[in-house]
C-alpha positions as CSV (number, residue, x, y, z in Angstrom):
1,X,125.1,117.0,72.0
2,X,128.9,117.3,71.1
3,X,131.4,114.9,72.6
4,X,133.9,116.3,75.1
5,X,137.1,117.6,73.0
6,X,140.8,116.8,74.1
7,X,144.2,117.9,72.7
8,X,145.3,115.4,69.8
9,X,147.5,113.8,72.1
10,X,145.0,113.8,75.0
11,X,143.1,112.0,72.9
12,X,145.2,109.4,71.1
13,X,146.6,108.7,75.0
14,X,142.9,108.0,76.5
15,X,142.3,105.7,73.5
16,X,145.5,103.9,72.8
17,X,147.4,104.3,76.3
18,X,150.2,105.6,74.9
19,X,152.2,108.7,74.2
20,X,152.8,109.4,70.3
21,X,155.7,111.6,68.8
22,X,154.1,115.1,68.3
23,X,155.4,114.8,64.6
24,X,153.0,111.5,64.1
25,X,150.4,113.4,65.2
26,X,150.6,116.2,63.2
27,X,151.0,113.7,60.3
28,X,147.9,111.6,60.5
29,X,146.0,114.9,60.5
30,X,147.7,116.6,57.8
31,X,148.9,113.8,55.5
32,X,147.3,110.9,56.9
33,X,147.8,106.8,56.9
34,X,147.2,104.8,53.8
35,X,144.8,108.5,52.6
36,X,143.1,108.2,55.8
37,X,143.2,111.2,58.1
38,X,142.3,112.1,61.5
39,X,139.6,114.7,62.0
40,X,140.6,117.3,64.0
41,X,139.2,121.0,65.0
42,X,140.5,124.5,65.9
43,X,139.8,125.5,68.8
44,X,141.3,128.9,70.3
45,X,144.5,127.9,67.9
46,X,144.7,124.6,69.4
47,X,144.3,121.5,67.3
48,X,141.3,119.1,69.4
49,X,139.5,116.1,68.7
50,X,137.1,113.6,70.3
51,X,138.3,109.6,71.4
52,X,135.5,108.9,68.5
53,X,137.8,110.6,66.2
54,X,140.6,109.1,67.6
55,X,139.1,105.5,67.7
56,X,137.1,106.3,63.9
57,X,141.1,106.7,62.1
58,X,142.6,103.7,63.9
59,X,139.7,101.2,62.8
60,X,139.8,102.8,59.0
61,X,143.6,102.5,59.1
62,X,143.5,99.1,60.3
63,X,140.5,98.1,58.1
64,X,142.6,99.8,55.0
65,X,145.8,97.8,56.4
66,X,144.3,94.8,56.9
67,X,142.2,95.0,52.8
68,X,138.9,95.7,53.8
69,X,137.0,98.5,52.9
70,X,135.9,100.6,56.3
71,X,133.6,102.8,54.9
72,X,132.2,100.1,52.1
73,X,133.0,102.4,49.4
74,X,134.9,100.5,46.5
75,X,139.0,101.2,46.7
76,X,140.7,100.1,43.4
77,X,139.5,101.5,40.2
78,X,138.2,98.1,39.0
79,X,135.9,97.4,42.3
80,X,134.7,101.8,41.7
81,X,133.7,100.7,37.9
82,X,132.4,97.5,38.7
83,X,130.0,99.2,41.4
84,X,129.3,101.8,39.3
85,X,128.3,99.3,36.5
86,X,126.6,97.4,39.1
87,X,124.5,100.8,39.9
88,X,123.7,101.4,36.2
89,X,122.1,97.9,36.0
90,X,119.9,98.7,39.1
91,X,119.0,102.1,38.0
92,X,118.0,100.4,34.7
93,X,116.2,97.5,36.1
94,X,113.7,100.3,37.9
95,X,113.2,102.7,34.7
96,X,115.5,105.6,36.4
């Protein structure tokens, strides 16, 4: 079952309790913040999203700002390479 969809402005307002400038909402959707974009869908020519989409976006942006990894994916090249090296060691250990 799908979540209820709202206009982007309404969804953000219901989650945050604040009305944001439409240009901020467009930027969140198109360019994102710190590499995180707001997930939206197009319904009849209008962009819409769920409150869960807004919450997920805000959680990821906050985690990014706090230097955490919201998705568990390595962010820097050094972290990424260390994760690759560890995965290769693990695969060799299991003979894969």
